[in-house]
Every structure is written in structure tokens, then in C-alpha cells.
C-alpha positions in Angstrom: 110.5 69.1 96.2 108.9 71.7 93.8 106.2 73.8 94.7 103.9 72.4 91.9 104.6 68.9 93.6 103.9 69.5 97.1 101.0 68.1 99.3 97.7 68.7 98.0 95.6 71.4 99.4 91.7 72.4 99.3 90.5 73.4 96.1 91.7 72.7 92.4 95.3 72.7 91.7 96.8 75.8 90.1 99.0 75.7 86.9 102.7 76.4 87.5 103.7 80.1 86.8 105.6 80.2 83.5 109.2 80.9 83.6 111.1 83.2 81.2 112.7 81.5 78.1 115.0 83.1 75.4 113.4 84.6 72.5 109.5 84.9 72.5 108.5 82.4 75.3 106.4 83.5 78.3 107.9 86.0 80.7 107.0 86.8 84.2 105.1 90.1 84.5 102.9 91.9 86.6 100.1 90.1 85.1 101.6 86.5 85.3 104.5 86.8 87.7 104.3 85.1 91.0 103.3 87.5 93.9 102.9 90.2 91.7 100.6 93.4 92.8 97.1 93.6 91.3 97.8 96.6 89.2 95.4 97.0 86.3 96.2 98.8 83.2 93.6 101.4 83.9 95.2 102.4 87.3 98.4 102.5 85.7 97.4 104.9 82.9 95.0 106.8 85.3 98.2 107.4 87.5 100.0 108.5 84.4 97.4 111.2 83.4 97.0 112.7 86.7 100.5 112.8 87.6 101.8 114.2 84.3 98.9 116.9 84.3 100.4 118.1 87.5 103.8 118.3 86.0 102.6 120.0 82.9 100.9 122.4 85.2 104.2 122.9 87.1 106.2 123.5 84.0 104.0 126.1 82.5 102.9 127.9 85.8 106.5 129.0 86.5 107.1 130.0 90.1 103.7 129.5 91.6 102.9 127.1 94.4 105.5 128.7 96.7 108.6 127.5 94.4 111.7 129.6 94.7 112.9 128.7 91.2 111.3 128.3 87.7 112.1 125.3 85.7 111.7 127.5 82.5 115.1 128.8 82.4 116.8 126.0 80.3 113.6 126.1 78.0 114.4 129.8 77.2 117.9 128.9 76.5 116.9 125.8 74.2 114.4 128.1 72.5 117.3 130.6 71.6 119.4 127.9 70.4 116.8 126.1 68.4 115.7 129.3 66.6 119.3 129.8 65.2 119.6 126.0 64.3 116.3 126.4 62.6 117.3 129.5 60.6 120.7 128.4 59.2 122.6 128.9 62.2 125.3 126.3 63.2 125.8 124.6 66.6 126.2 127.2 69.6 129.7 126.0 70.4 130.4 129.8 71.4 128.0 129.6 74.3 129.7 128.0 77.2 126.2 126.5 78.3 126.3 124.2 75.1 127.7 120.9 76.6 125.7 118.4 74.5 126.6 116.0 71.6 125.4 116.9 68.2 122.2 115.0 68.3 120.9 117.2 70.9 120.5 119.9 68.2 118.0 117.5 66.4 115.9 117.2 69.7 115.9 120.9 70.3 115.2 121.9 66.8 112.1 119.6 66.5 109.9 121.8 68.9 111.2 124.9 66.9 109.8 123.3 63.7 106.5 122.7 65.3 106.5 126.4 66.7 107.2 127.6 62.9 104.6 125.5 61.3 101.7 126.0 63.7 102.6 128.9 65.9 102.6 126.7 69.0 104.9 128.2 71.8 108.3 126.6 71.8 107.9 125.4 75.5 104.4 123.8 74.8 106.0 121.9 71.8 109.2 120.8 73.8 106.7 119.5 76.5 104.7 117.7 73.9 107.8 116.0 72.7 109.0 115.0 76.2 105.7 113.8 77.0 105.7 111.6 74.0 109.1 110.2 75.2 107.7 109.5 78.8 104.6 107.8 77.2 106.8 105.6 75.0 108.8 104.4 78.2 105.7 103.8 80.1 104.1 101.8 77.4 107.3 99.8 76.8 107.7 99.1 80.4 104.0 98.2 81.1 104.2 95.6 78.3 106.7 93.7 80.3 105.9 94.5 83.8 103.2 96.9 85.2 105.2 97.3 88.4 108.3 98.5 86.6 105.9 101.0 84.6 104.4 102.3 88.0 107.9 102.7 89.4 108.8 104.8 86.5 105.6 106.9 86.7 106.1 107.5 90.6 109.7 108.4 89.9 109.2 110.9 87.3 106.3 112.5 89.3 108.6 112.6 92.6 111.4 114.3 90.3 108.9 117.0 89.6 108.4 119.4 86.5 112.3 119.5 86.0 112.0 116.1 84.4 109.8 117.3 81.5 111.4 120.8 81.2 114.7 119.0 80.2 115.6 116.8 77.2 117.0 114.0 79.3 114.0 112.0 78.9 115.0 111.4 75.2 118.3 109.6 75.9 116.6 107.8 79.0 113.9 106.5 76.6 116.8 105.2 74.2 118.5 103.4 77.2 115.4 101.6 78.3 114.5 100.5 74.4 117.9 99.3 74.0 117.8 96.9 77.4 114.2 95.8 76.4 115.4 95.2 72.8 118.4 93.0 74.4 115.7 91.0 76.3 114.0 90.0 73.0 117.4 89.4 71.4 116.9 92.2 69.0 120.4 93.3 69.0 120.2 95.5 65.9 117.5 97.6 67.5 119.4 97.6 70.8 122.4 98.9 68.9 120.5 101.6 67.2 118.8 102.7 70.2 122.2 102.8 72.1 123.5 105.0 69.3 120.9 107.4 69.3 120.9 107.9 73.3 124.7 108.4 73.1 124.5 110.9 70.4 121.9 112.8 72.4 123.8 112.5 75.7 126.9 110.6 76.1 126.0 108.5 79.3 124.1 105.7 77.3 127.3 104.7 75.9 128.2 103.4 79.1 125.7 100.5 78.3 128.1 99.3 75.6 130.7 98.9 78.3 128.1 96.9 80.4 127.0 94.5 77.7 127.9 90.9 78.9 130.5 89.4 76.8 130.8 85.5 76.6 133.8 83.8 77.9 136.5 82.8 75.2 137.6 84.4 72.0 134.8 85.6 69.7 135.8 82.6 67.1 134.6 80.3 69.7 131.2 81.8 70.4 128.2 80.2 69.0 127.2 81.4 65.7 123.9 83.0 67.2 125.9 85.3 69.7 128.3 86.3 66.9 125.8 87.3 64.7 123.9 89.2 67.7 127.2 91.1 68.5 127.5 92.0 64.7 123.9 93.3 64.6 124.6 95.3 67.8 127.6 97.1 66.3 125.6 97.4 62.9 122.9 99.2 64.6 125.3 101.4 66.5 126.8 102.5 63.5 123.5 102.9 61.6 122.7 105.7 64.2 126.1 107.5 63.6 125.5 107.4 59.9 122.1 108.7 60.2 123.3 111.6 62.3 126.2 112.1 60.1 123.6 112.5 57.0 121.5 115.0 58.9 124.7 117.0 60.0 126.0 117.0 56.6 122.7 118.4 55.1 122.5 121.2 57.9 126.1 122.1 58.3 126.0 121.0 61.9 129.0 118.5 61.4 131.2 121.6 62.0 132.4 121.7 65.6 130.6 118.5 66.4 132.8 117.9 69.2 133.1 121.5 70.5 130.7 120.4 73.5 133.9 118.7 75.3 135.7 121.9 76.0 132.8 123.4 77.9 132.3 120.2 79.8 135.8 119.9 80.9 135.8 123.6 82.0 133.0 123.4 84.5 133.6 123.6 88.1 132.2 121.9 91.0 128.3 122.4 91.1 126.5 122.9 94.2 124.4 119.7 94.0 127.3 117.3 93.2 128.2 114.8 95.7 131.8 115.8 95.8 130.7 119.5 96.7 129.0 118.3 100.0 131.9 119.7 102.2 131.7 123.0 100.6 127.9 123.1 101.0 128.4 122.4 104.8 131.4 125.2 104.8 129.0 127.6 103.3 126.3 126.7 105.8 128.8 127.7 108.4 129.6 130.9 106.8 132.2 129.8 104.0 132.3 131.2 100.4 129.1 131.1 98.4 128.8 129.6 95.0 128.8 131.8 91.9 126.9 131.4 88.5 128.9 130.1 85.6 128.6 127.6 82.7 124.8 127.6 83.2 124.8 126.5 86.9 126.0 127.7 90.5 129.3 126.2 91.4 131.9 126.6 93.9 135.1 128.5 92.9 138.6 128.6 94.4 141.7 126.6 94.1 140.5 123.7 96.2 137.1 123.3 94.4 139.1 123.3 91.1 141.2 120.4 92.5 138.2 118.5 93.6 136.6 119.0 90.2 139.6 117.5 88.5 139.7 114.7 90.9 136.1 113.9 90.0 136.9 113.7 86.4 139.9 111.4 87.2 137.4 109.2 89.5 135.1 108.8 86.6 137.6 107.6 84.3 138.8 105.1 86.9 135.5 103.9 87.4 134.8 103.4 83.9 138.1 101.5 83.2 137.8 99.5 86.3 134.5 98.3 85.4 135.4 97.4 82.0 138.7 95.4 83.0 136.6 93.7 85.8 133.6 92.7 83.4 135.8 91.5 80.6 138.0 89.6 82.7 136.1 88.2 85.6 132.5 88.7 84.7 131.9 87.0 81.4 129.1 84.7 80.8 129.4 81.2 79.9 129.8 80.6 76.1 126.4 79.0 75.6 123.6 80.8 73.8 121.9 81.6 77.2 118.6 83.4 77.6 118.3 86.9 76.1 116.4 88.0 79.2 119.2 86.8 81.6 121.6 88.9 79.6 119.4 92.0 79.6 119.1 91.8 83.5 122.7 91.6 83.9 123.2 94.4 81.4 120.7 96.5 83.2 122.4 95.8 86.6 125.9 96.5 85.3 124.6 99.9 83.5 123.0 101.0 86.5 126.1 100.6 88.7 128.3 102.3 86.2 126.0 105.4 85.6 125.3 105.8 89.3 129.0 105.7 90.0 129.6 108.3 87.3 126.6 110.5 88.6 128.1 110.3 92.3 131.6 111.1 91.2 130.7 113.9 88.7 131.7 117.5 89.4 128.1 118.2 87.9 124.9 116.8 89.3 121.9 118.5 87.8 118.5 117.1 89.1 117.5 115.8 85.6 120.5 113.3 85.8 118.3 111.3 88.3 116.2 110.6 85.3 119.1 108.4 83.8 119.1 106.4 87.0 115.3 106.0 87.2 115.4 104.5 83.6 117.8 102.0 84.3 116.2 100.7 87.5 112.9 100.7 85.8 114.4 98.7 82.9 116.1 96.2 85.3 112.8 95.7 87.1 111.0 95.0 83.8 113.4 92.4 82.4 114.5 90.9 85.9 111.6 91.4 88.4 112.7 90.9 92.1 110.0 88.4 92.6 111.4 86.0 90.0 115.0 87.0 90.1 116.5 85.1 92.9 118.8 83.2 90.6 119.6 86.2 88.6 121.4 88.4 91.2 122.1 85.9 94.0 120.2 85.3 97.3 122.7 87.3 99.2 122.1 90.4 97.2 118.1 90.4 97.0 117.5 92.6 100.2 120.0 95.5 99.0 118.5 95.1 95.4 114.9 95.3 96.9 115.8 98.3 99.1 117.4 100.1 96.1 114.4 101.4 94.3 113.1 102.8 97.5 116.2 104.7 98.6 116.4 106.1 95.2 112.8 107.4 95.2 113.6 108.9 98.6 116.6 110.7 96.9 114.5 111.8 94.0 111.7 113.5 96.7 114.6 115.3 98.3 115.9 116.5 94.9 112.7 118.1 93.9 112.3 119.8 97.2 115.7 121.0 96.8 115.3 122.3 93.2 112.9 124.0 92.4 111.1 124.6 95.6 113.7 125.7 98.1 116.9 126.3 95.9 117.2 129.8 97.1 117.8 128.3 100.7 120.7 126.2 99.3 122.3 129.0 97.6 122.0 131.3 100.8 123.4 128.4 103.0 120.3 128.0 104.9 120.7 125.2 107.4 117.6 123.0 106.8 118.1 122.8 103.2 121.8 122.3 103.3 121.2 119.4 105.5 118.7 118.1 103.2 121.1 118.3 100.2 123.6 116.6 102.4 121.1 113.8 103.1 120.2 113.6 99.7 124.0 113.1 98.5 124.4 110.5 101.3 121.5 108.6 100.0 123.0 108.7 96.5 126.2 107.3 97.8 124.3 104.3 99.5 122.2 103.6 96.2 125.6 103.6 94.5 127.0 101.0 96.9 124.0 98.7 96.5 124.1 99.0 92.7 128.0 98.2 92.7 127.4 95.3 95.1 124.7 93.8 92.9 126.7 94.3 89.8 129.9 92.7 91.3 127.8 89.3 91.6 128.7 86.7 89.1 126.5 87.0 85.7 123.2 85.6 85.6 122.6 82.0 84.9 120.6 81.6 81.8 117.1 80.7 82.5 115.7 77.5 81.0 112.0 76.7 80.5 110.5 74.4 82.6 109.4 71.1 81.1 105.7 71.1 80.1 103.6 68.5 81.6 100.8 67.0 79.2 97.4 68.6 79.7 94.8 66.6 81.5 92.0 65.2 79.7 88.5 65.9 81.0 
């Protein structure tokens, strides 16, 4: 018996909650979804203003409030690169700290242009850029689900000022925009956002691997799906062409792939999950990390072997996920619902990105912005209160616990950097054990994300038949 057909109770009958449909039909949000929290727009934006005011103070104040490290170090590096880029220089491929795709140059030079035109300090202009990106993500999520937007605000606040002092918010915003565009069947926009994000930092390209593919050959797909795939590829190529034009006009096309060498040459960073045994050994009196390639990393032959193994594990994870999803995780060949496809995309992308982060030789604090973005996007297009059929009943509990566990890892990450990072470098027991606990928490988050993504693809959601309105 359906809920809206159960025995009558006291009071007038309530109308059934709308179910999501493909295209522009009603969707379950924090305002309309069943069992949703009563979160008003005023409270959400009040929390955003207060939390981000504190983050801005944390960035600009430097090493105040007892922090052992300042988050301004990378901003100073960005300012130096941006000055050269804005005055006719090429990509800083000679600097071993340059480890970014060429579109990162565009993101870094925009605050330099503002600095040149208005005399605003570079770090203030950069903060304005990242704040705008964060504002765009919060607004886009809030239009779909205020609970997802609140999760994003809480997560960025829990990560601390480093979230605004790095440009990882820009590719994260592109990834969220891509998932939300897929949920509205706007595949051209999704491809463009995906291309922009991948050209800023490579990781959003993993969403292309995670896109659900219909079963059968493309010739047997419905015309709507073929057109959507064409628009997705067209949008992706449009972003590449746009960057190529910018590179040709500025001369930045030279050594556009030079960042790959610096990436491969990096060692085993202190915060990496694979470095956990070395952190414990250092705590017990073992070798200390050294500064190289813009971060503190462990040296020695054993650490180099582990770093190489990390790169191999990343490749295996990507190839394995691709083979699994393309062979056993395909959607039915029907049109389906765009929102169900977006939920599957967000879940698979989350699992893949978390696997890459956990197995990487480098794990900087700002990398958790990537995971926060994909979890928030997944909550927006597939809220837990209405997604029982999307991920399977047996996976509801792990899926519900994942955001909470991730927030705990994010809080520990801020405590480690910037607040007590010197204690980690010196091998102090308490902070070393907190880093170990954070890494174990990320492994648990990875397991839950992979377990959810291994489920069969979400079944398309069909609209509930409308009942005729009662006449008074």
C-alpha cells in the first residue's frame, strides 16, 4: 500500500511529495523533499557570511591565533608566477614547484590583472577570486538542495583558511557545475565545465571516466542519448579550443605539458596515506622529512619505491574502474532520467577521486576540497532521503555515514595544517597519531565510496501519475 493511500488520519490529507523526473520536472530538495531539515535561505547565507569572514581573517592574518604555519606561502609563489606571466613571461616550467596544467596560468594571472589595474594586493584579489568560486558553488547547490549547500559550507569551514588560499576551489566548482548540468540533461555545458576543470587541474577529467554509459553499441542508443554524448564531447572540445586560443595569444602554449615532469619527480609527501609508516617511524626516532618540490617529503630508497608504487596503484585504480563500469556497470539503453544518471556519475566520480587521493604520493590539505565538492554534488542530485532506489538499500547506511566521516577527516586536516604542522615535522607523538587517524579515516571513506559505486547503476526515476485535483 502506498503512503498516500494509507488509512486516514486526523487532519486534512497532505499532497504526495513530488518525485524527480527527467528534464525540468519537480525534484526533491531541502524545501520539498520528504523528511528534509528546515533550513531557510537566510540561515544558510548567514552561516556562509560568518564562516567565510573567519576564513578570510585566517588567510590574511598569517600565523596568528597560535597557528604554527601560515597559509600565505603558496600565495607568494602564485604572485611571483603571475607577475612574470602578466608581463610577457612564459609558463614557469623551470620551477620544480610548477605542477599544474596550462589553464592554471589563466587562473593565477587574473588576480595579477586586478592588482595591476587597481593596486589591490595580489593576495586580496586572489581571495576575491576563490570567494566568488565558493559563492557560485554554494548558490548552485542551494538551488537544488540546501542541505547539500550546508554540507559544502561546513566542509570548507572545517578545512580552514587553506581552502581559500589555494586555487583548488576553481576546478572543484567546475566539477560541481558539470554534475549539476548532467542532472538537467545539459550535456554541452557539462562537457565545457568538465574541460575547464581538467585544464585547471587534471583530476576533473576522472568524471569523464565515471560518466554512465548505456548498454549496447552507440548505434543502438536512442537518438536523445547519442545527441547528449555528442554535446558532451563538443563542450569538452570547446574548452580545449578556448584554452588553445589563449595559449596562442599569450605564448603559453610552449611547454604546456612541462608540468608532468615535476609531478613524476615528486617524492612521498608527509601527509600522504602511503607515508603513514614513515610518519610512525619518524615519531619513534626515524628519519625526518626534507623540503623538496614545494612540500615536505620523505627521502631514501624505500620511500622512492613506495612513491613509484603509488603511481602504479593510481593507474590500476583508474583502468580497473573504467573496465568495470564499461563492462558491468552500464545503464539500460532507455532514455532514463538525467537526475538518476547524475547521481550515478557523482557516486562513481567520488569513489575514483578518493581512490586516487588515498593512493597518491602527494596529499596536500586542499585536495580534500575535491572530495567535498563531489560529496556535495551527490547530495544535491541524489539526497539520501529520496535515494533508496538509487544506491540500493544495503548501501544506505554507509552512504549516510560517509559525509560525517569525511567532515571528521577534514577537521583533523585543519588541525594538522596549519595549526600544528611543526609538531608533525618534528615527530611529536600526539600530532603524528592524529595524522595516522586522519589517514585511516580517509581509507574508511574510500571503502564506503567504492562500495557504493560498485552497486548497479541507479534505475531511472519515473514521475508519479498525477491525480485529478479535487473540486471544492
